[in-house]
N, C-alpha and C positions, 0 to 999 in steps of 0.2 A: 730818234734815240732807240737804241737797241734794248730789247727786253732781256733782263738777266736770267729769266727762267726758261726761255726757249729761243731757238735761232730763227728769227723772223725773216732771214734772208733766203731760206729754203721754202719751197711751196709745201703746203700741207697735202698729203696724199691719204685719202681714206680708202681702205680696202674693205669692200663689202663681200660677204659670203652670199652669193645669189641663191644657192639652195636653201640656206638657213632662212633668208628673207621670205622665200616662197613657203617654206614650212611654217614659219611664224604667221604668215598671212592666212594660210588655211586653218591653223589652230585658232587664231583670233576670230575668224568667221564662225567656226563651229562653237567655240566656247562662249562667245559673247552674242551670238545670234544676230550678227550684223546683216544689214540689207544693202548697203551701198559701198562701192569700192573706195570712196572718199573716207568712209569710216575706218576702213582697214589701214589706211595710212597712219592713223594715230597709234597703231599697234606694232608697226614694223620699224626696225632701227635704221631707217635711211630717209633721205629727202624724197619728196614727191617726184621730182625730176628723175632721180635714180631709179625709183620704183617703175616708172613708165619706160625708162630706158631698158631696164631688165625684162619687163613684161609688157611689150607693146599691146595695144588693144586687140590686134588680130592674132596674137600668139597663142600657142597651145596652153600655156600656163594661165594666161588671162581668161581663156575659155573655162578652165577648171575653176578658177575663182568665181567667175560669173555664175557658173552652175551651182556652186555652194551658196552663193548669195541668193540665187533664185529659189533654192530649196527653203531657205529661211523665210523668204517672203511668202511662199506657198503655205507653209505651216501656220504662220501667224494669220494670214487672211482666212484660211480654213477655220481656225479657232474662232475668229471674230464673227464669221458668218454663222457658225453653229450657235454662238451665244445670242445673236440677233439676226435672224434670216432677212429682216427688212432693211438691214444695214446697207448703205451705199458707201463704197470705198473708192476714194480717188487717190491715184498715185501719179505723181508728175503731171497733174492736171487732167488725167484720163480716168473715166469711170471704169474700174476693172471688176466691179461686182458681178456683172452679168457673165463675164468670161469664166469666173470661178464657179458660179452656180450651175453652169451647163455641164 
């Protein structure tokens, strides 16, 4: 049965603005102090598959986003270590405390 509100015989085509998505991702990282690329996906107006299609892991844009995420991690870890120098911080199963204290 055909939907009276839309023509279901035609494929739905979504047009994404790649530049806007990249700018939204950068803004979300900076504004929300995000650490992980998966967190960024909640703030951009496209599907995960589209995001990775636009910005493959080895792309220049992906490197920019990773750098911004890394800066946020550094700031937080530095603050935590200043609050408690004896703190041991594990990230993805690795003890990163000694690397930061050096």
